[in-house]
N, C-alpha and C positions, 0 to 999 in steps of 0.2 A: 017218661025218655026211655030207651034201652041201653044206655050207656050211662052211668055216674062220672061225674069229674069232680074231685076236691083239691083244691089247690092249697099246699102248705106253704107258710111262712118258716123262714129258719133263721135263728139267732147266732150271733157269735161264732159267724162262718169264717173259715181260713182257706188261703188259696191250698189247693192240693185235694181240698176235702171233698165227699160225696156227698150229696146233700137230696132228699125226695120234694120233687118240685109239683108233685101230683098224683093222685091215687086213683085210678081207674076201675069203675064196680060195669061187669059184665051182667046186663040184665036180659040178653038174648037166651037161648034155648041152647044156645050152640056154643063152640069156643071161638074165640075172637084175638087177633093180634093188633096190640098197636104197631101200625105202621108208618107214621110220620110224626115228627115232633120239630116244631119251632121255637128257638125261646128269643123275647126280643126285649134286652135290657138296655140302659143306660151304660154312660162311657165308662162307670166307674167299677161296674160288677162283669166278668165274663164268665159264661157259663157255656158247657157242652154236653148235649145229651148222651148217656151211657147207653149199650145196649137196650135196646127197645123191648118190652114185654112180651110174651106170643104163649101161645096156649092159655089165654085167661079162661077159665071154665065158666059154666055157667053160675051165676051168683057170688062167684069168685072177683077179690079183689087185686090189684097190683100196682106196684108203684114204679113210675116214669123217675128217674133218677137223672142227675146230672154232676159232671166233675164241675169245681170250682176254679177257673185258670185264672184269677184275679178278683181280688177284692178290697176295695181302697177308698170306698166311701161309709159313711155310717149308715146309711138305710139306702136300698135301691128297689123302686118297685119292676117287679120283671111280670111280662106277658107272656103265657104259654097258648099255641095252638095244636090240635092232636086230631088225627085222624086213627080210627080204629077199622077193621076187617076182618070177615070172618067168612065160611063159604056162603058165596051168593048175597053178601049184605056189606057195606062200606057205610060209615057213619063219620061225619067232620062233627067238631065242635063249631056248632054255626048257629045262625038265627037266618031261617029262607034262605037266600042266594048267596048273604055275605057272612064271612068266616068272622067271627069272633073268638075271643080270647079267655081266659080266664087268668086275674091279676094275684101273685101276691108279693110279699115282702121277704127281702134278703136284710139282716144287719151282720154287718160285719165286724171282726173281731179288731178292737182296738190293738194296734202294733207296738206294745211299751215293752 
C-alpha cells in the first residue's frame, strides 16, 4: 500500500481536549496532503477534525487530530474515513469500490 493508516485509541479523554485519531504514513515518492476526514462516532462522543495535515513528505508520518466536543460515555468506538492526494494521485482508505474505515476507541475520563 502506498499510504499507511494507523488508528490510535485514547484514554481518559475530556471535552475540549485535542486527540490523535490516526497516523498517516506516506509511501509515495512525492508529498501528499490529507484532503478529507470523516469521523463516525456514537451519540456519547462528539469529535471534530482539526486542520488536516499537508505536505507529508515521502517516508514521513503525520497525525490527524480532532477536538473532543463532548465525551459522556465510558467507552465509544469511532470509525474514521480518510482521503489523501498528491500530484497526480488520490487515495481513499478503501476496499475495492467500497469505502472502509479504521476503528479506534475513545475512553472518557470520569467526571468526579
